[in-house]
C-alpha positions as CSV (number, residue, x, y, z in Angstrom):
1,M,-114.5,53.9,24.6
2,L,-113.8,51.4,21.8
3,K,-110.2,51.1,22.9
4,T,-111.4,50.4,26.4
5,L,-113.7,47.6,25.2
6,L,-111.0,46.1,23.1
7,L,-108.6,46.2,26.0
8,L,-111.2,44.5,28.2
9,F,-111.8,41.8,25.7
10,L,-108.1,41.2,25.4
11,L,-107.7,40.9,29.1
12,V,-110.6,38.4,29.3
13,G,-109.0,36.4,26.5
14,L,-105.6,36.3,28.2
15,S,-107.2,35.3,31.5
16,L,-109.1,32.4,29.8
17,A,-106.0,31.3,28.0
18,Y,-103.9,31.4,31.2
19,R,-106.5,29.3,33.0
20,A,-106.5,26.8,30.2
21,L,-102.7,26.7,30.3
22,V,-102.7,26.1,34.1
23,K,-105.3,23.4,33.8
24,N,-103.5,21.7,31.0
25,R,-100.2,21.8,32.9
26,K,-102.0,20.3,36.0
27,M,-103.5,17.6,33.8
28,F,-100.1,17.0,32.3
29,R,-98.5,16.6,35.7
30,E,-101.2,14.3,36.9
31,M,-100.9,12.2,33.7
32,N,-97.1,12.0,34.3
33,A,-97.7,11.1,37.9
34,K,-100.2,8.5,36.9
35,A,-97.8,7.1,34.3
36,D,-95.0,6.9,36.8
37,L,-97.2,5.1,39.3
38,Q,-98.5,2.7,36.6
39,S,-94.9,2.0,35.5
40,A,-93.9,1.4,39.2
41,L,-96.8,-1.0,39.7
42,L,-95.9,-3.0,36.6
43,E,-92.3,-3.4,37.8
44,V,-93.5,-4.2,41.3
45,D,-95.9,-6.9,39.9
46,R,-93.1,-8.5,37.9
47,L,-90.9,-8.5,41.0
48,L,-93.6,-10.0,43.3
49,G,-94.5,-12.6,40.7
50,D,-90.9,-13.9,40.5
51,S,-90.4,-13.8,44.3
52,L,-93.0,-16.2,45.7
53,T,-90.4,-18.6,47.2
54,K,-87.6,-16.1,47.8
55,D,-86.6,-14.3,51.0
56,I,-89.4,-11.9,51.8
57,S,-87.1,-9.3,53.4
58,S,-85.1,-9.0,50.2
59,T,-88.3,-8.8,48.1
60,M,-89.7,-6.0,50.3
61,R,-86.5,-4.1,50.0
62,Q,-86.5,-4.4,46.2
63,M,-90.2,-3.3,46.1
64,A,-89.5,-0.2,48.3
65,D,-86.5,0.6,46.1
66,I,-88.6,0.5,42.9
67,L,-91.3,2.7,44.4
68,A,-88.8,5.2,45.6
69,K,-87.0,5.5,42.3
70,R,-90.1,5.6,40.1
71,L,-92.0,8.1,42.2
72,D,-89.0,10.3,43.2
73,A,-89.8,9.8,46.9
74,S,-87.3,10.9,49.5
75,L,-88.1,7.8,51.5
76,V,-90.3,4.7,51.1
77,W,-91.0,2.3,53.9
78,I,-93.2,-0.8,54.3
79,G,-94.4,-1.8,57.7
80,V,-96.7,-4.3,59.4
81,Q,-98.7,-4.2,62.6
82,K,-98.6,-7.4,64.6
83,T,-101.8,-8.0,66.5
84,I,-100.0,-8.1,69.8
85,D,-98.2,-4.8,69.3
86,N,-99.4,-1.2,69.7
87,A,-96.9,-0.2,67.0
88,V,-95.9,-0.7,63.4
89,S,-92.6,-2.5,62.6
90,V,-90.7,-1.1,59.6
91,M,-89.9,-4.2,57.5
92,S,-88.0,-2.4,54.6
93,L,-86.6,1.0,53.7
94,A,-85.6,2.6,50.4
95,G,-84.8,6.1,49.1
96,S,-82.0,8.6,49.1
97,H,-82.7,9.7,52.7
98,R,-82.9,6.4,54.6
99,E,-80.8,7.8,57.4
100,V,-83.7,9.7,58.9
101,A,-85.3,6.4,60.0
102,V,-83.6,6.3,63.4
103,S,-86.2,3.9,64.7
104,L,-87.8,0.9,63.1
105,T,-90.8,0.9,65.3
106,I,-93.6,3.5,64.6
107,P,-95.8,4.2,67.7
108,L,-99.5,4.3,67.0
109,D,-100.2,7.7,68.5
110,A,-103.7,9.1,68.0
111,D,-102.5,12.1,66.1
112,G,-100.1,10.3,63.9
113,S,-100.6,9.7,60.2
114,V,-99.9,6.0,60.5
115,R,-102.6,5.5,63.1
116,K,-105.1,7.5,61.0
117,T,-104.3,5.5,57.9
118,L,-104.8,2.1,59.7
119,D,-107.9,3.2,61.5
120,S,-109.6,4.7,58.4
121,G,-108.4,2.1,55.9
122,C,-108.0,4.9,53.3
123,V,-105.0,6.5,51.6
124,Q,-103.9,9.5,53.6
125,R,-101.7,12.5,52.5
126,L,-100.7,14.6,55.5
127,S,-98.0,17.1,56.3
128,L,-94.9,15.6,57.9
129,K,-94.4,18.7,60.0
130,G,-95.5,17.9,63.5
131,D,-96.6,14.3,62.6
132,A,-96.7,12.4,65.9
133,S,-95.8,9.1,64.1
134,Y,-92.3,10.5,63.3
135,K,-91.7,12.7,66.3
136,H,-88.2,11.1,66.8
137,W,-87.2,11.3,63.2
138,P,-85.0,14.2,62.0
139,I,-87.3,15.4,59.1
140,A,-87.3,19.2,59.6
141,D,-86.4,19.9,56.0
142,D,-89.8,20.8,54.5
143,A,-88.6,20.9,51.0
144,T,-87.3,17.3,51.2
145,F,-89.9,15.9,53.6
146,H,-93.0,17.9,52.8
147,V,-95.8,15.3,53.1
148,S,-96.3,11.6,53.8
149,L,-98.6,9.5,51.6
150,S,-99.7,6.4,53.4
151,V,-101.4,3.4,51.7
152,P,-103.0,0.9,54.0
153,Y,-103.3,-2.9,53.4
154,R,-104.9,-5.7,55.2
155,S,-104.2,-9.4,54.7
156,L,-106.9,-12.1,54.7
157,D,-105.9,-13.2,58.2
158,G,-106.5,-9.7,59.5
159,E,-102.9,-8.5,59.7
160,K,-102.6,-4.8,59.0
161,G,-99.8,-2.8,57.4
162,V,-98.9,0.3,55.5
163,I,-96.8,1.5,52.6
164,V,-95.6,5.0,53.2
165,F,-94.0,7.6,50.8
166,F,-92.1,10.7,52.0
167,L,-92.5,13.2,49.2
168,P,-90.7,16.4,48.5
169,K,-92.6,19.7,48.0
170,S,-92.0,19.7,44.3
171,I,-93.6,16.3,43.6
172,N,-97.2,15.9,42.2
173,T,-99.0,12.7,43.0
174,V,-102.0,10.8,41.7
175,S,-105.3,11.6,43.4
176,L,-105.7,9.8,46.7
177,S,-109.0,8.3,45.6
178,H,-107.4,6.8,42.4
179,T,-107.7,3.1,42.1
180,L,-104.0,2.7,41.5
181,W,-103.3,3.2,45.2
182,T,-105.8,0.4,46.0
183,R,-104.2,-1.7,43.3
184,L,-100.8,-1.3,44.9
185,A,-102.1,-2.5,48.3
186,D,-104.2,-5.3,46.8
187,D,-101.2,-6.5,44.7
188,F,-99.0,-6.6,47.8
189,V,-101.7,-8.5,49.8
190,V,-102.2,-11.0,46.9
191,F,-98.4,-11.5,46.9
192,L,-98.4,-12.2,50.6
193,E,-101.2,-14.8,50.3
194,R,-99.7,-16.4,47.2
195,R,-96.3,-16.5,48.9
196,K,-97.8,-18.1,52.0
197,N,-99.4,-20.8,49.8
198,A,-96.2,-21.3,47.8
199,V,-94.2,-21.6,51.0
200,S,-96.7,-24.0,52.4
201,V,-96.5,-26.2,49.3
202,S,-92.7,-26.1,49.4
203,R,-92.8,-27.0,53.1
204,I,-95.1,-30.0,52.4
205,S,-92.6,-31.3,49.8
206,G,-89.7,-30.6,52.2
207,Y,-91.5,-32.4,55.0
208,Q,-92.1,-35.5,53.0
209,L,-88.5,-35.6,51.7
210,A,-87.4,-35.2,55.3
211,I,-89.6,-38.1,56.3
212,V,-88.2,-40.3,53.5
213,D,-84.6,-39.4,54.5
214,F,-85.4,-40.0,58.2
215,L,-86.8,-43.4,57.4
216,K,-83.7,-44.3,55.4
217,D,-81.3,-43.1,58.1
218,I,-83.1,-44.6,61.0
219,L,-82.7,-48.1,59.5
220,E,-79.0,-47.7,60.4
221,V,-79.7,-46.7,64.0
222,R,-79.2,-49.3,66.8
223,E,-79.9,-47.2,69.9
224,L,-82.9,-45.2,70.9
225,S,-80.7,-42.2,71.9
226,A,-79.3,-42.1,68.4
227,A,-82.8,-42.2,67.0
228,Y,-83.8,-39.3,69.2
229,N,-80.7,-37.3,68.1
230,L,-81.5,-38.0,64.5
231,A,-85.1,-36.8,64.9
232,L,-84.0,-33.6,66.6
233,S,-81.5,-33.0,63.8
234,V,-84.3,-33.4,61.2
235,L,-86.5,-30.9,63.1
236,T,-83.8,-28.2,63.5
237,T,-82.2,-28.6,60.0
238,R,-85.2,-29.6,57.8
239,A,-88.2,-28.2,59.6
240,D,-86.8,-24.8,60.7
241,A,-87.3,-25.4,64.4
242,L,-85.4,-23.0,66.6
243,S,-84.8,-25.8,69.1
244,A,-86.0,-29.3,69.9
245,W,-85.5,-31.5,72.9
246,I,-86.9,-34.7,74.5
247,V,-87.8,-35.1,78.1
248,A,-88.5,-38.5,79.6
249,Y,-90.8,-39.3,82.5
250,P,-89.1,-40.7,85.6
251,D,-89.1,-44.5,86.2
252,K,-92.3,-45.5,87.8
253,K,-90.4,-47.8,90.1
254,Q,-88.6,-44.8,91.6
255,T,-90.1,-42.0,93.8
256,N,-89.3,-38.3,94.1
257,T,-87.5,-38.1,90.8
258,S,-87.7,-35.4,88.3
259,N,-88.3,-35.5,84.6
260,L,-85.1,-36.3,82.7
261,L,-83.7,-34.4,79.7
262,V,-82.8,-37.1,77.2
263,A,-81.5,-35.1,74.2
264,S,-81.5,-31.6,72.8
265,R,-80.6,-29.8,69.6
266,G,-80.8,-26.1,68.5
267,Q,-80.2,-22.7,69.9
268,I,-81.5,-23.2,73.5
269,P,-78.5,-24.3,75.5
270,E,-78.7,-27.8,77.0
271,A,-77.6,-26.4,80.4
272,L,-80.7,-24.0,80.4
273,L,-83.0,-26.9,79.7
274,R,-81.5,-29.0,82.5
275,M,-81.7,-26.0,84.8
276,G,-85.4,-25.6,83.9
277,L,-86.0,-29.2,84.8
278,E,-84.0,-29.3,88.0
279,N,-84.6,-25.9,89.6
280,D,-87.8,-25.2,91.4
281,G,-89.1,-22.2,89.4
282,V,-91.6,-21.2,86.7
283,S,-89.8,-23.1,84.0
284,R,-90.0,-26.4,85.9
285,R,-93.6,-25.8,86.8
286,W,-94.5,-25.2,83.2
287,L,-92.6,-28.2,82.0
288,D,-94.1,-30.5,84.6
289,T,-97.6,-29.2,83.8
290,V,-97.2,-29.8,80.1
291,M,-95.7,-33.3,80.7
292,E,-98.7,-34.3,82.8
293,R,-101.1,-32.8,80.4
294,V,-99.6,-34.7,77.5
295,R,-99.5,-38.0,79.4
296,E,-103.1,-37.6,80.7
297,K,-104.7,-36.5,77.4
298,E,-102.3,-38.6,75.2
299,R,-102.2,-35.9,72.5
300,P,-100.0,-32.9,71.6
301,C,-100.4,-29.4,72.9
302,V,-99.1,-26.0,71.8
303,D,-98.4,-22.9,74.0
304,E,-97.7,-19.4,72.8
305,L,-95.4,-17.5,75.1
306,R,-97.5,-14.3,74.9
307,L,-100.5,-16.2,76.2
308,N,-98.8,-18.1,78.9
309,S,-97.6,-16.2,82.0
310,A,-95.2,-18.9,83.1
311,L,-93.5,-19.1,79.7
312,Q,-93.4,-15.3,79.5
313,T,-91.6,-15.2,82.8
314,W,-89.1,-17.8,81.7
315,K,-88.5,-15.9,78.5
316,N,-87.9,-12.6,80.4
317,T,-85.5,-14.2,82.9
318,E,-83.4,-16.3,80.5
319,P,-81.5,-14.8,77.6
320,G,-81.5,-18.1,75.8
321,M,-85.3,-18.0,75.6
322,K,-85.7,-14.4,74.2
323,N,-86.4,-15.4,70.5
324,I,-89.0,-18.0,71.2
325,A,-92.6,-17.3,70.4
326,V,-94.2,-20.8,70.6
327,I,-93.5,-24.2,72.0
328,G,-95.2,-27.5,71.1
329,A,-95.2,-30.8,73.0
330,W,-95.8,-34.1,71.2
331,P,-96.1,-37.5,73.0
332,L,-93.6,-40.3,72.4
333,W,-94.8,-43.8,72.9
334,D,-93.4,-47.1,73.9
335,D,-95.1,-50.4,74.7
336,S,-96.1,-49.1,78.1
337,G,-97.7,-45.9,76.9
338,V,-96.4,-42.3,76.7
339,H,-92.9,-42.5,78.1
340,A,-91.4,-39.1,76.9
341,V,-92.4,-35.8,75.3
342,L,-90.9,-34.1,72.3
343,F,-90.7,-30.4,72.6
344,V,-90.3,-28.1,69.6
345,S,-89.9,-24.3,69.7
346,S,-90.0,-21.6,67.0
347,T,-89.8,-17.9,66.6
348,D,-92.9,-17.9,64.5
349,P,-96.2,-17.9,66.4
350,E,-97.9,-19.6,63.4
351,Y,-95.2,-22.3,63.1
352,F,-97.4,-25.2,64.0
353,S,-99.4,-25.4,60.8
354,N,-101.6,-28.3,59.9
355,N,-98.9,-29.6,57.6
356,L,-96.2,-29.4,60.3
357,Q,-98.5,-31.2,62.7
358,I,-99.0,-34.0,60.2
359,F,-95.2,-34.1,59.8
360,L,-94.7,-34.3,63.6
361,H,-97.2,-37.1,63.9
362,Q,-95.4,-39.1,61.2
363,L,-92.1,-38.4,62.9
364,T,-93.3,-39.6,66.3
365,E,-94.9,-42.7,64.8
366,I,-91.5,-43.6,63.2
367,L,-89.8,-43.1,66.5
368,H,-92.4,-45.4,68.1
369,V,-91.6,-48.1,65.5
370,A,-87.9,-47.5,65.9
371,D,-88.3,-47.8,69.7
372,Q,-90.0,-51.2,69.3
373,Q,-87.4,-52.5,66.9
374,I,-84.4,-51.3,69.0
375,S,-86.0,-52.8,72.1
376,N,-86.1,-56.2,70.4
377,K,-82.4,-56.4,69.5
378,A,-80.4,-59.3,70.9
379,E,-78.2,-58.7,73.9
380,I,-75.1,-59.6,71.9
381,L,-75.8,-56.9,69.3
382,R,-76.2,-54.3,72.1
383,R,-72.8,-55.4,73.5
384,N,-71.1,-55.1,70.2
385,L,-72.5,-51.6,69.7
386,L,-71.4,-50.6,73.1
387,Y,-67.9,-51.9,72.3
388,Q,-67.9,-50.0,69.1
389,A,-69.0,-46.9,70.9
390,L,-66.1,-47.3,73.3
391,L,-63.7,-47.6,70.3
392,D,-65.2,-44.4,68.8
393,E,-64.8,-42.6,72.1
394,A,-61.2,-43.8,72.3
395,D,-60.6,-42.3,68.8
396,A,-62.1,-39.0,69.9
397,V,-59.9,-39.0,73.0
398,L,-56.8,-39.2,70.8
399,K,-57.9,-35.9,69.3
400,M,-58.5,-34.2,72.7
401,N,-56.2,-35.7,75.2
402,A,-54.3,-32.8,76.8
403,E,-55.6,-31.0,79.8
404,Q,-53.0,-28.2,80.0
405,P,-53.6,-26.8,76.4
406,L,-57.3,-26.6,77.3
407,L,-56.7,-24.6,80.4
408,E,-54.3,-22.2,78.6
409,E,-56.7,-21.8,75.7
410,I,-59.5,-20.8,78.1
411,C,-57.3,-18.1,79.7
412,R,-56.0,-17.0,76.3
413,R,-59.5,-16.5,74.9
414,L,-60.6,-14.5,78.0
415,V,-57.6,-12.2,77.6
416,G,-58.0,-12.1,73.8
417,S,-61.5,-10.7,74.3
418,T,-59.9,-7.5,75.6
419,L,-62.4,-7.5,78.5
420,F,-59.7,-8.7,80.9
421,E,-56.0,-8.0,81.4
422,S,-55.2,-11.3,82.9
423,A,-56.8,-14.7,83.5
424,W,-55.5,-17.7,85.4
425,L,-56.5,-20.9,87.1
426,T,-55.4,-21.6,90.6
427,R,-56.1,-23.7,93.7
428,P,-54.8,-24.0,97.2
429,A,-51.8,-26.2,97.8
430,E,-51.2,-28.3,101.0
431,N,-49.4,-25.4,102.7
432,L,-52.2,-23.0,101.7
433,S,-50.1,-21.3,99.1
434,L,-51.7,-21.1,95.6
435,E,-50.8,-23.5,92.9
436,T,-51.1,-21.9,89.4
437,L,-52.4,-24.2,86.8
438,A,-52.4,-21.8,83.8
439,F,-51.8,-18.1,83.4
440,V,-52.2,-15.6,80.5
441,S,-51.8,-11.9,80.7
442,S,-51.7,-9.0,78.2
443,V,-49.7,-6.9,80.6
444,T,-45.9,-7.0,80.4
445,E,-44.6,-7.9,83.8
446,D,-41.7,-10.1,84.9
447,A,-42.5,-13.5,86.3
448,N,-41.5,-12.6,89.9
449,S,-43.9,-9.7,90.1
450,L,-46.7,-11.8,88.6
451,M,-46.2,-14.6,91.2
452,E,-46.1,-12.0,93.9
453,Q,-49.4,-10.6,92.7
454,I,-51.0,-14.1,92.4
455,T,-49.9,-15.2,95.9
456,A,-50.7,-11.9,97.6
457,D,-52.4,-12.3,101.0
458,L,-55.6,-10.5,100.0
459,L,-56.1,-12.5,96.8
460,R,-55.2,-15.7,98.5
461,D,-57.9,-15.1,101.1
462,R,-60.4,-14.6,98.3
463,V,-59.4,-17.8,96.6
464,L,-59.6,-19.7,99.9
465,H,-63.1,-18.2,100.4
466,V,-64.3,-19.4,97.0
467,W,-62.7,-22.8,97.7
468,K,-64.5,-23.1,101.0
469,T,-67.9,-21.9,99.9
470,G,-68.0,-23.0,96.3
471,Q,-69.6,-19.7,95.3
472,A,-68.3,-17.1,92.8
473,L,-66.9,-13.9,94.2
474,F,-67.2,-10.5,92.4
475,P,-66.3,-7.0,93.5
476,S,-69.3,-5.3,95.2
477,E,-70.8,-2.1,93.9
478,A,-70.2,-0.5,97.3
479,G,-66.6,-1.5,97.2
480,S,-66.0,-0.3,93.6
481,A,-65.3,3.2,94.9
482,N,-62.7,1.9,97.2
483,S,-59.2,2.0,95.8
484,A,-58.2,-1.0,97.8
485,E,-60.9,-3.2,96.1
486,L,-59.1,-5.7,93.9
487,P,-60.4,-5.6,90.3
488,V,-60.7,-9.3,90.1
489,A,-63.5,-11.9,89.9
490,L,-63.2,-15.4,91.1
491,L,-65.4,-18.4,89.9
492,P,-65.3,-22.0,91.1
493,I,-64.6,-24.7,88.4
494,I,-66.6,-27.8,89.1
495,R,-65.1,-31.0,87.8
496,N,-66.8,-34.3,88.3
497,A,-69.2,-32.7,90.8
498,K,-66.3,-31.5,92.9
499,L,-64.6,-28.1,93.3
500,W,-61.4,-28.5,91.2
501,S,-59.9,-25.0,90.8
502,V,-60.7,-21.3,90.8
503,L,-60.8,-19.1,87.7
504,V,-59.5,-15.6,88.4
505,V,-59.8,-12.7,85.9
506,R,-58.4,-9.2,86.4
507,C,-59.6,-5.9,84.8
508,C,-58.1,-2.5,84.9
509,L,-61.3,-1.2,86.6
510,V,-63.5,-2.8,89.2
511,E,-66.6,-1.3,87.5
512,H,-66.1,-3.6,84.5
513,L,-66.6,-6.7,86.7
514,I,-69.8,-5.5,88.3
515,S,-71.9,-5.4,85.1
516,A,-74.4,-8.3,84.7
517,D,-73.3,-9.2,81.2
518,V,-69.7,-9.7,82.2
519,N,-70.9,-11.8,85.3
520,E,-73.0,-13.9,83.0
521,L,-70.1,-14.4,80.6
522,L,-67.7,-15.5,83.3
523,H,-70.3,-17.9,84.8
524,R,-70.8,-19.5,81.3
525,V,-67.0,-19.7,80.8
526,A,-66.6,-21.4,84.2
527,S,-69.4,-23.8,83.4
528,L,-68.0,-24.5,79.9
529,L,-64.6,-25.3,81.3
530,G,-66.0,-27.6,83.9
531,R,-68.0,-29.4,81.3
532,G,-65.0,-29.7,79.0
533,L,-62.9,-31.2,81.8
534,D,-65.8,-33.6,82.7
535,E,-66.0,-34.6,79.1
536,M,-62.2,-35.1,79.0
537,D,-62.4,-37.3,82.1
538,L,-65.2,-39.2,80.7
539,K,-63.4,-39.9,77.5
540,K,-60.4,-41.1,79.4
541,Q,-62.5,-43.4,81.4
542,L,-64.1,-44.8,78.3
543,A,-60.6,-45.2,76.8
544,D,-59.4,-47.1,79.9
545,E,-62.5,-49.3,79.7
546,Q,-61.9,-50.0,76.0
547,N,-58.3,-51.0,76.7
548,R,-59.4,-53.3,79.5
549,Q,-62.1,-55.0,77.4
550,S,-59.6,-55.4,74.5
551,W,-57.0,-57.0,76.9
552,L,-59.6,-59.3,78.3
553,A,-60.6,-60.5,74.8
554,N,-57.2,-62.1,74.4
555,H,-56.2,-63.0,78.0
556,D,-57.3,-65.2,80.9
557,A,-58.9,-63.0,83.6
558,L,-57.6,-65.3,86.5
559,T,-53.9,-65.8,85.5
560,G,-53.3,-63.0,83.1
561,L,-52.0,-65.5,80.5
562,N,-53.1,-65.6,76.9
563,N,-56.4,-67.4,76.3
564,R,-57.6,-69.5,73.4
565,R,-58.5,-66.4,71.3
566,G,-55.0,-65.1,71.8
567,L,-53.6,-68.5,70.9
568,D,-55.6,-68.6,67.6
569,T,-54.2,-65.2,66.6
570,Y,-50.6,-66.1,67.5
571,F,-50.5,-69.7,66.2
572,T,-50.4,-69.0,62.5
573,H,-47.7,-66.4,62.8
574,A,-45.5,-68.8,64.8
575,M,-46.0,-71.5,62.1
576,L,-44.9,-69.0,59.4
577,R,-41.8,-68.0,61.4
578,A,-40.9,-71.7,61.7
579,Q,-41.2,-72.1,57.9
580,R,-39.2,-69.0,57.2
581,N,-36.4,-69.8,59.6
582,N,-36.3,-73.5,59.0
583,T,-36.8,-74.3,62.7
584,L,-39.1,-76.5,64.7
585,L,-42.2,-75.3,66.6
586,A,-43.2,-77.4,69.6
587,I,-46.8,-77.4,70.6
588,L,-47.1,-78.6,74.2
589,I,-50.3,-79.2,76.3
590,I,-49.8,-79.6,80.0
591,D,-52.5,-80.9,82.4
592,L,-52.0,-80.8,86.2
593,D,-52.2,-84.1,88.1
594,D,-54.1,-84.3,91.4
595,F,-55.5,-80.8,91.0
596,K,-59.1,-81.9,91.8
597,P,-58.3,-83.2,95.3
598,I,-56.8,-79.8,96.2
599,N,-60.0,-78.1,95.0
600,D,-62.1,-80.5,97.0
601,S,-60.1,-80.2,100.1
602,Y,-59.3,-76.5,100.3
603,G,-62.0,-74.9,98.1
604,H,-62.1,-73.2,94.7
605,E,-60.3,-70.1,96.0
606,A,-57.3,-72.2,96.9
607,G,-57.5,-73.9,93.6
608,D,-57.5,-70.5,91.8
609,R,-54.5,-69.4,93.9
610,L,-52.7,-72.6,92.9
611,L,-53.4,-72.0,89.2
612,I,-51.9,-68.5,89.6
613,K,-48.8,-69.9,91.3
614,V,-48.4,-72.5,88.5
615,S,-48.8,-69.8,85.9
616,E,-46.1,-67.7,87.5
617,A,-43.8,-70.7,87.8
618,L,-44.3,-71.6,84.1
619,K,-43.6,-68.0,83.1
620,S,-40.3,-68.1,85.1
621,V,-39.0,-71.1,83.1
622,T,-40.1,-70.1,79.6
623,R,-38.3,-67.7,77.2
624,S,-39.6,-64.4,76.0
625,T,-40.1,-65.9,72.6
626,D,-42.3,-68.7,74.0
627,F,-46.1,-68.3,74.1
628,L,-47.8,-69.4,77.3
629,V,-51.6,-70.0,77.3
630,R,-54.2,-71.1,79.8
631,L,-56.5,-73.2,77.8
632,G,-59.1,-73.7,80.5
633,G,-59.4,-75.4,83.9
634,D,-56.0,-76.8,84.8
635,E,-54.7,-77.1,81.2
636,F,-52.0,-75.0,79.7
637,V,-50.5,-74.7,76.2
638,I,-46.9,-73.6,75.5
639,L,-45.6,-72.8,71.9
640,L,-41.9,-73.2,71.9
641,E,-40.2,-71.5,68.9
642,G,-36.7,-71.6,67.5
643,L,-35.9,-75.3,68.1
644,H,-33.3,-76.7,65.7
645,K,-33.7,-80.4,66.7
646,A,-36.0,-82.4,68.9
647,D,-33.4,-82.9,71.6
648,D,-33.5,-79.1,72.2
649,L,-36.7,-79.9,74.0
650,L,-35.2,-82.0,76.8
651,P,-33.8,-79.3,79.1
652,V,-36.9,-77.2,78.5
653,M,-39.2,-80.1,79.5
654,D,-37.2,-80.8,82.6
655,N,-37.4,-77.1,83.7
656,I,-41.1,-77.1,83.1
657,Y,-41.6,-80.3,85.2
658,K,-39.5,-78.9,88.1
659,A,-41.4,-75.6,88.1
660,V,-44.8,-77.4,88.3
661,V,-44.0,-80.1,90.9
662,T,-42.2,-77.8,93.3
663,P,-44.5,-77.4,96.4
664,F,-46.5,-74.2,96.5
665,V,-47.5,-72.3,99.7
666,L,-51.1,-71.1,99.3
667,E,-51.6,-69.8,102.8
668,A,-49.7,-69.7,106.0
669,E,-50.6,-73.3,106.8
670,I,-51.5,-74.7,103.4
671,K,-48.6,-76.1,101.3
672,V,-49.5,-78.3,98.3
673,S,-47.9,-80.0,95.4
674,V,-49.1,-81.4,92.1
675,G,-47.7,-83.4,89.3
676,C,-48.3,-82.9,85.6
677,S,-48.8,-84.8,82.3
678,A,-48.0,-83.3,78.9
679,G,-48.4,-84.1,75.3
680,L,-46.6,-82.5,72.4
681,T,-46.0,-82.5,68.7
682,L,-43.5,-80.8,66.5
683,Y,-44.2,-78.6,63.4
684,P,-43.4,-79.0,60.5
685,E,-42.6,-82.7,61.1
686,D,-46.3,-82.8,62.0
687,A,-47.7,-80.8,59.1
688,A,-51.2,-80.4,60.4
689,T,-53.3,-77.2,60.7
690,P,-53.3,-75.2,64.0
691,D,-56.4,-77.1,65.2
692,G,-54.9,-80.4,64.1
693,L,-51.6,-79.7,65.9
694,L,-53.5,-79.0,69.1
695,R,-55.6,-82.1,68.7
696,H,-52.4,-84.2,68.1
697,A,-50.8,-82.8,71.2
698,D,-54.0,-83.5,73.1
699,E,-53.9,-87.1,71.9
700,A,-50.4,-87.4,73.2
701,L,-51.5,-85.9,76.5
702,Y,-54.2,-88.6,76.8
703,V,-51.6,-91.3,76.3
704,A,-49.4,-89.8,79.0
705,K,-52.2,-89.6,81.5
706,R,-53.4,-93.1,80.7
707,N,-49.9,-94.5,81.4
708,K,-49.2,-92.3,84.4
709,Q,-48.0,-95.1,86.6
710,S,-45.8,-96.9,84.0
711,R,-44.5,-94.0,81.8
712,P,-40.7,-93.3,81.8
713,R,-41.3,-89.5,81.7
714,Y,-44.2,-87.2,82.3
715,W,-44.7,-86.3,78.6
716,V,-45.4,-88.1,75.4
717,S,-44.7,-87.0,71.8
718,Y,-47.3,-87.5,69.1
719,L,-44.5,-88.2,66.6
720,D,-43.3,-91.1,68.9
721,I,-46.9,-92.5,68.8
722,L,-46.9,-92.4,65.0
723,A,-43.5,-94.1,64.9
724,A,-44.7,-96.8,67.2
725,E,-47.8,-97.4,65.2
726,K,-45.7,-97.8,62.0
727,K,-43.4,-100.4,63.6
728,A,-46.4,-102.3,64.8
């Protein structure tokens, strides 16, 4: 009996000791888990405190990595629920099993742990087995993916999110009700708010620096278009705008005209914006509505795409619009009122903060002042700037002046993409054969077989069809199963608003050309090539105009002779050559006698024709080394170089006189003749300046004309006048 009692007491003692041991072990594990969580929180706090102005994606990845390592989690992810989505977007992932996250969007199913966590606002620890939130994730391994521990957070502006831990079966965690989990969520929310404020402060500073730089740069601007481009550049490079463009209202004096795209910068293609303004669709209706709203109310407006059906439709139908979340419109003023609208787009729905709106107001005010200043510039300044622009364009043309390399490069890039076996540009010739402008192929074939393929009847018919209709031609889906269907696509190339050639591409399979993305690519390539050729033509036109203006600056428009400006440039060089070669330079001024009666009798057109005839006659009797100038009216200047003595002038002067006094036939029944008077001087015997030499020759001309009836010859030398004065 005693032994039984002793044994009973022993068993009770052992049981109590075991319970105490288990309790102590549990407390020890909880203490370790608490210590690990506290250590993780300290490290996370240090990270967040140092990352207020750094990239948030990188910061969230580092935060998830710290939590995964410190808490031995198989996976940690941080997500956010946007107010417009019925899902949570995974923003960062960490852990040794990141590969299970096959989708970065978590649906908010009613039975899912993520939905329960967000709805309750409390920490949730639930089994991963059968969790509807992760029904598409491969997390069948119960040992590795035993439970999920989800910690909710909510920012001050109402945005919800969750921090989720995937824990293995062997891991102990801190109690769900422990304040450390709340601290984790609160610390993250505080970081988000502090970062938002830090970014806002940083942006304010950035905006003000941008305004200062804009003010400095715009002082150098002389044209409104340059000011617009400068403003758009500031918005896209300094204010983080996705795109910015300016649309002007039509001239009030014109009717039935559309709003005009003035300038654009950023990721939205200019062609897409022009299409939106020109085509009658939702994009144009929205743009027209906004333009009228801004002009009527004379204040800016902002439209979110998710709240505007027209914008949403435009976004869904145009790939170039897919990243845009919000578009703002700001009025641009001139002296007559609102004359244009500045559009700014962003991927961030909250982009148009108060600070940015202040920045935009300052920017548009500066543009208004710049518009006023530019409008008040003198006409001569505008002409000089235009001339300089032409020179700049001529310089650019020198860098891109070959059409053939451009055509071959387009074909080479298409084939180099590996989407197409061959690409070429062709157009019908006069005999309806096909003229090949450029050809590139990755398939090894001899030239004869290639030409046979290009000029095949079936393909020629298709090229002629595109040439006639101006529409692209792709294989049809119905014809893709037909072995006779050619695996080619044909697109018109428009140059200067006219059909110029046809781009043809060939694939190994017809199916490749049917896909919408390939069609879009080819249309863009065709449009790009057309615009490139247009730009090349425009640059050539500008270069031609520049050359014409440069020529006119030094030549007489009527006769083609050098003018006074050309004479000024040439004169000094001629004097230097005379000094260097120890020769004489004759400066001769010729004035036509009896020119005015011809003008009065037959009209100014006849007078102009006579001047042209006289110019041609003078050119015929002067040497290539002589310099012939029309000084104005019926006066001409000739610089005669390389004379060794004054007597060398005599035969030259006789030839000039004969050329001028020979009768000229102006029309079938009009035959006229004129005389001439001339004055000359010789350099360096007359050592005056260029202006002085001309003045001396003109004085001699005056003497010759005054003594027209009694003079022995038609010309007088200034040196003879000086000699006569000395004798007297």
